[in-house]
Structures are given as structure tokens and as C-alpha cells.
NUVOGU-119357 format. One record per atom (N, C-alpha, C, O): x, y, z; residue in one letter. Coordinates in steps of 0.02 Angstrom, whole numbers, padded with zeros to 5 digits, always signed. Example, Ala and Ser with C-alpha at 12.3 -4.5 7.8 and 13.67 -1.06 7.14 Angstrom:
2
+00660-00284+00390A +00615-00225+00390A +00660-00165+00390A +00712-00166+00423A +00642-00112+00354S +00684-00053+00357S +00645+00002+00394S +00670+00057+00402S 
***
This chain:
147
+00394-01548-00221X +00442-01552-00176X +00419-01527-00088X +00372-01501-00058X +00457-01543-00082X +00435-01504+00006X +00473-01464+00008X +00521-01469-00031X +00470-01403+00054X +00493-01341+00088X +00580-01354+00079X +00603-01409+00093X +00627-01295+00053X +00689-01315+00063X +00714-01275+00137X +00680-01232+00165X +00776-01299+00157X +00797-01278+00218X +00813-01211+00240X +00820-01185+00296X +00818-01183+00158X +00893-01135+00159X +00849-01091+00091X +00836-01103+00032X +00841-01053+00124X +00823-00979+00078X +00839-00989-00001X +00898-00983-00018X +00789-01003-00051X +00806-00982-00114X +00799-00940-00163X +00797-00884-00138X +00794-00936-00223X +00777-00907-00281X +00768-00932-00324X +00793-00988-00331X +00720-00899-00385X +00698-00941-00456X +00688-00847-00481X +00690-00787-00465X +00675-00901-00539X +00691-00832-00608X +00628-00795-00609X +00622-00757-00658X +00576-00797-00564X +00511-00742-00546X +00504-00733-00480X +00453-00711-00453X +00568-00754-00446X +00537-00738-00376X +00609-00703-00351X +00660-00730-00372X +00618-00641-00305X +00683-00631-00302X +00702-00675-00228X +00657-00699-00194X +00772-00681-00211X +00788-00707-00124X +00755-00693-00086X +00757-00634-00069X +00707-00738-00054X +00665-00740+00027X +00738-00755+00074X +00794-00776+00061X +00694-00724+00152X +00738-00726+00197X +00710-00796+00245X +00732-00813+00300X +00659-00828+00207X +00631-00891+00243X +00648-00948+00181X +00675-00939+00127X +00624-01000+00205X +00632-01080+00160X +00563-01064+00100X +00511-01035+00118X +00570-01077+00061X +00531-01071-00031X +00488-01136-00019X +00508-01194-00012X +00421-01112-00018X +00367-01186-00019X +00390-01214-00046X +00448-01203-00066X +00353-01270-00061X +00343-01309-00140X +00321-01266-00185X +00285-01216-00180X +00362-01308-00259X +00346-01264-00327X +00389-01254-00336X +00418-01270-00388X +00421-01211-00271X +00493-01145-00289X +00447-01083-00320X +00459-01046-00368X +00380-01086-00268X +00323-01017-00287X +00323-00983-00198X +00340-01006-00143X +00305-00941-00215X +00275-00913-00140X +00217-00932-00131X +00191-00954-00183X +00179-00933-00078X +00097-00972-00089X +00064-00933-00127X +00015-00947-00161X +00098-00872-00121X +00034-00831-00147X +00017-00836-00219X -00038-00830-00245X +00089-00852-00256X +00089-00857-00330X +00093-00925-00344X +00118-00947-00396X +00076-00950-00310X +00064-01040-00302X -00003-01016-00308X -00019-01013-00367X -00058-00995-00262X -00117-00999-00274X -00155-00976-00320X -00210-01004-00326X -00134-00909-00375X -00137-00858-00421X -00134-00916-00476X -00181-00925-00515X -00064-00962-00478X -00056-01007-00539X -00103-01061-00555X -00120-01087-00608X -00122-01071-00479X -00172-01142-00479X -00247-01108-00487X -00284-01142-00523X -00283-01040-00457X -00337-01015-00493X -00332-01012-00562X -00383-01029-00592X -00264-00988-00607X -00288-00980-00667X -00279-01057-00708X -00300-01056-00766X -00259-01101-00691X -00248-01164-00718X -00333-01205-00708X -00363-01245-00744X -00346-01177-00658X -00432-01211-00636X -00474-01165-00650X -00528-01173-00622X -00470-01097-00701X -00533-01069-00720X -00549-01102-00791X -00600-01086-00820X -00508-01144-00815X -00513-01193-00880X -00570-01231-00858X -00606-01252-00903X -00585-01245-00793X -00648-01316-00814X -00681-01264-00750X -00726-01299-00725X -00680-01214-00723X -00725-01178-00669X -00722-01093-00678X -00668-01064-00681X -00780-01061-00680X -00772-00993-00668X -00726-00960-00592X -00733-00966-00531X -00682-00927-00636X -00624-00888-00557X -00699-00844-00511X -00692-00835-00450X -00760-00822-00541X -00804-00807-00484X -00800-00868-00443X -00776-00865-00386X -00824-00932-00470X -00845-00974-00416X -00805-01007-00386X -00824-01035-00334X -00730-01016-00409X -00662-01020-00373X -00670-00994-00323X -00696-01020-00274X -00639-00910-00329X -00650-00872-00278X -00720-00865-00215X -00722-00823-00170X -00752-00898-00224X -00817-00901-00190X -00821-00989-00132X -00831-01049-00143X -00804-00943-00070X -00770-01044-00032X -00823-01042-00011X -00818-01053+00049X -00919-01027-00037X -00973-01075-00009X -00992-01098-00058X -01040-01137-00055X -00956-01079-00129X -00991-01125-00196X -00924-01197-00176X -00871-01187-00146X -00946-01260-00201X -00923-01325-00200X -00845-01322-00238X -00793-01351-00223X -00860-01271-00299X -00776-01259-00338X -00714-01214-00273X -00663-01236-00247X -00754-01137-00265X -00725-01130-00196X -00708-01177-00136X -00649-01178-00119X -00742-01208-00109X -00719-01256-00058X -00643-01305-00088X -00587-01315-00064X -00678-01328-00149X -00616-01362-00187X -00562-01339-00204X -00516-01378-00216X -00551-01256-00210X -00505-01239-00219X -00457-01222-00159X -00396-01213-00164X -00502-01219-00086X -00472-01196-00058X -00447-01260-00023X -00396-01253+00010X -00467-01302-00025X -00442-01376-00002X -00371-01384-00047X -00316-01395-00022X -00385-01377-00120X -00301-01384-00162X -00251-01337-00144X -00190-01341-00154X -00282-01293-00116X -00238-01235-00099X -00188-01214-00026X -00132-01189-00019X -00239-01237+00019X -00211-01236+00093X -00219-01306+00126X -00174-01331+00160X -00290-01340+00110X -00265-01393+00168X -00228-01469+00129X -00194-01510+00160X -00247-01471+00057X -00240-01528+00043X -00162-01547+00074X -00123-01499+00075X -00137-01610+00097X -00077-01638+00098X -00035-01660+00063X +00020-01682+00078X -00071-01652-00013X -00029-01668-00070X +00017-01621-00083X +00072-01631-00108X -00019-01537-00055X +00028-01488-00079X +00048-01492-00164X +00109-01495-00166X +00014-01493-00244X +00014-01506-00292X +00026-01427-00317X -00006-01378-00299X +00077-01429-00358X +00105-01383-00399X +00036-01374-00453X -00006-01417-00466X +00043-01302-00480X +00006-01265-00517X +00014-01323-00569X -00036-01354-00587X +00080-01340-00594X +00094-01398-00663X +00081-01469-00663X +00087-01507-00711X +00058-01487-00584X +00060-01550-00599X -00011-01572-00641X -00063-01541-00648X +00012-01641-00667X -00042-01682-00706X -00093-01686-00701X -00135-01681-00745X -00104-01701-00618X -00158-01731-00598X -00197-01654-00546X -00238-01652-00500X -00185-01636-00559X -00208-01555-00521X -00279-01555-00538X -00316-01560-00489X -00308-01552-00598X -00372-01543-00615X -00419-01583-00592X -00476-01572-00571X -00376-01649-00602X -00434-01692-00591X -00448-01719-00521X -00485-01765-00503X -00407-01677-00484X -00397-01687-00377X -00433-01654-00373X -00480-01670-00337X -00435-01582-00412X -00491-01507-00392X -00571-01551-00412X -00614-01554-00369X -00581-01583-00480X -00652-01599-00493X -00661-01672-00457X -00712-01706-00463X -00620-01687-00428X -00661-01763-00394X -00662-01713-00302X -00685-01744-00254X -00648-01671-00296X -00645-01620-00211X -00713-01583-00236X -00750-01565-00190X -00728-01573-00283X -00759-01521-00307X -00836-01579-00315X -00890-01559-00293X -00829-01634-00341X -00881-01674-00313X -00907-01715-00250X -00961-01742-00237X -00841-01709-00213X -00857-01718-00130X -00898-01659-00140X -00944-01666-00180X -00891-01596-00108X -00909-01549-00090X -00997-01528-00113X -01045-01504-00084X -00979-01555-00189X -01062-01544-00210X -01131-01596-00185X -01192-01598-00194X -01093-01626-00156X -01151-01707-00158X -01147-01704-00069X -01167-01753-00036X -01121-01643-00034X -01104-01653+00030X -01065-01703+00065X -01089-01736+00112X -01002-01711+00042X -00970-01758+00082X -00965-01768+00130X -00957-01827+00148X -00967-01703+00185X -00951-01739+00261X -01028-01761+00296X -01040-01763+00357X -01071-01775+00246X -01119-01824+00278X -01121-01869+00247X -01178-01867+00224X -01095-01917+00225X -01075-01957+00176X -01076-02013+00261X -01065-01983+00313X -01089-02088+00264X -01104-02115+00285X -01016-02161+00295X -00996-02177+00351X -00996-02168+00262X -00930-02180+00221X -00869-02161+00186X -00865-02157+00125X -00816-02148+00229X -00754-02125+00184X -00774-02052+00154X -00766-02030+00097X -00805-02022+00212X -00777-01958+00213X -00690-01929+00224X -00634-01954+00235X -00719-01868+00212X -00644-01836+00233X -00632-01853+00306X -00678-01841+00344X -00577-01877+00330X -00570-01902+00395X -00574-01941+00428X -00546-01942+00483X -00622-02001+00398X -00658-02059+00413X -00561-02102+00395X -00533-02116+00342X -00540-02110+00465X -00479-02139+00476X -00519-02223+00457X -00472-02252+00431X -00566-02262+00456X -00570-02335+00455X -00604-02347+00379X -00622-02402+00359X -00609-02277+00336X -00639-02297+00278X -00576-02368+00240X -00515-02367+00245X -00615-02420+00207X -00573-02465+00165X -00546-02521+00209X -00547-02580+00192X -00518-02494+00275X -00509-02564+00321X -00568-02618+00336X -00617-02607+00372X -00557-02661+00310X -00604-02704+00330X -00677-02696+00287X -00727-02731+00293X -00669-02658+00257X -00719-02653+00205X -00707-02688+00120X -00669-02663+00079X -00734-02727+00113X -00696-02776+00054X -00713-02733-00014X -00680-02735-00066X -00774-02694-00002X -00808-02672-00071X -00777-02600-00088X -00781-02573-00143X -00743-02572-00026X -00686-02510-00050X -00606-02542-00058X -00554-02508-00064X -00611-02603-00057X -00528-02628-00071X -00469-02583-00049X -00423-02563-00085X -00478-02570+00010X -00428-02546+00065X -00410-02460+00027X -00369-02423+00054X -00431-02448-00009X -00455-02369-00022X -00463-02325+00040X -00493-02336+00092X -00426-02268+00017X -00431-02220+00034X -00493-02207+00068X -00539-02247+00065X -00502-02118+00124X -00551-02076+00107X -00550-02013+00076X -00499-01980+00069X -00586-02003+00065X -00588-01939-00011X -00542-01880+00050X -00525-01880+00109X -00538-01847+00007X -00489-01763+00012X -00429-01794+00082X -00416-01767+00135X -00402-01864+00052X -00350-01875+00108X -00293-01840+00062X -00308-01798+00019X -00240-01856+00073X -00171-01825+00064X -00139-01892+00001X -00099-01882-00044X -00161-01934+00011X -00167-02002-00058X -00189-01962-00107X -00226-01914-00108X -00142-02007-00168X -00180-01991-00242X -00246-01990-00219X -00265-02023-00171X -00282-01953-00252X -00347-01951-00260X -00377-02024-00283X -00421-02051-00250X -00345-02059-00351X -00335-02134-00373X -00354-02165-00347X -00388-02210-00372X -00338-02158-00255X -00335-02188-00193X -00404-02187-00164X -00432-02230-00130X -00429-02115-00189X -00501-02131-00138X -00538-02171-00149X -00528-02200-00203X -00579-02187-00120X -00635-02232-00109X -00691-02211-00174X -00717-02156-00185X -00697-02274-00212X -00748-02245-00275X -00730-02225-00325X -00767-02222-00374X -00658-02202-00326X -00623-02181-00405X -00584-02224-00409X -00550-02241-00360X -00577-02267-00498X -00522-02290-00507X -00500-02249-00558X -00531-02204-00586X -00427-02274-00570X -00386-02229-00628X -00360-02299-00653X -00359-02356-00628X -00343-02274-00705X -00323-02323-00779X -00239-02318-00744X -00221-02295-00690X -00211-02340-00781X -00135-02371-00762X -00097-02298-00756X -00059-02280-00711X -00123-02256-00824X -00070-02193-00828X -00100-02139-00774X -00087-02080-00788X -00143-02152-00709X -00175-02117-00673X -00231-02062-00679X -00248-02027-00632X -00257-02058-00741X -00298-02044-00771X -00369-02081-00738X -00376-02141-00729X -00422-02025-00720X -00476-02050-00679X -00519-02080-00720X -00542-02051-00769X -00536-02147-00701X -00570-02177-00766X -00643-02205-00751X -00683-02226-00793X -00652-02202-00685X -00748-02239-00665X -00753-02213-00589X -00705-02226-00553X -00814-02173-00560X -00819-02141-00506X -00907-02172-00489X -00963-02159-00510X -00869-02227-00428X -00940-02255-00415X -00953-02228-00320X -00928-02255-00271X -00989-02181-00322X -01002-02181-00268X -01069-02192-00223X -01082-02171-00167X -01108-02231-00266X -01174-02257-00233X -01169-02286-00165X -01224-02282-00138X -01133-02308-00134X -01109-02346-00079X -01104-02312-00049X -01146-02306-00005X -01044-02259-00051X -01051-02212-00004X -01091-02150-00013X -01071-02095+00008X -01137-02158-00038X -01202-02109+00003X -01257-02139+00001X -01311-02114-00015X -01244-02222+00025X -01308-02254+00053X -01323-02231+00117X -01373-02251+00146X 
***
């Protein structure tokens, strides 16, 4: 959900003088809960080190991702893993469908109109990733992106 227009409170937070961000959590609490959840697939040390692919992916998920997922979102872990893959393979150096590539998929049939990695669209819409009908990541094809 988007930020509220008025101050709110929840069972875990006291009322605030500012709008409450998404997930009904303060940013620090949201980030901590995401860190805790992602620590089931990556070490907290790697997540906190923003020079590692895991740390860069965690920072993307918590700070830069337009999707602004909540800690309990079903696709949080797979979106994080897709971001780790991007940073692990130096995605900024890809020739196509890298972060910010506005032409990814447009007029390029091999990507079927898919979006660039790290766009705010669902990770199932990122070029090279295919999900099943339940929205679970099913296939990764990056060879075309890395050529």
C-alpha cells in the first residue's frame, strides 16, 4: 500500500507526526524485518556489506526499488535473489536490459516486451526471467543479456 496522507499507528508502532510509509512500518523497522527475512538465504554480514552482491541487492530492495515490497510479501525472496543475480554478474555492464535500459524489449522480439532488470515492475516481467502462473520464478535465460 502507498504511504498514508495522515499520521497513523499500528500495534507495534506509536503514533507519528508524519505519514506512515508502506507496510505500516517505519522505514527502519521495515528494513530490519526485510533483513531478518532475507537472512534465511544470505548471511546478515553479507546483507549489511553494500560492496557485496547481497548487500547491493538488499539496498536495492529497501531503498531504491519502486515496488517497495513489505517484509511479508510472497515474492520478496525471489526478487532479492534476482537482484543478487544481477549484481553478481555485473548487470550494469550488460549490453541489453540492464537497470535503466529504457528500450529493453521494445521492438526486440527475443525479450518479448519484457522490462529491464531492477525496474519497478514485477521481477517476472524482467527480461530473461520466466515465472509460472503462480508468480514463482521458473526459468532464467541470461545468455542473450550477457552477449
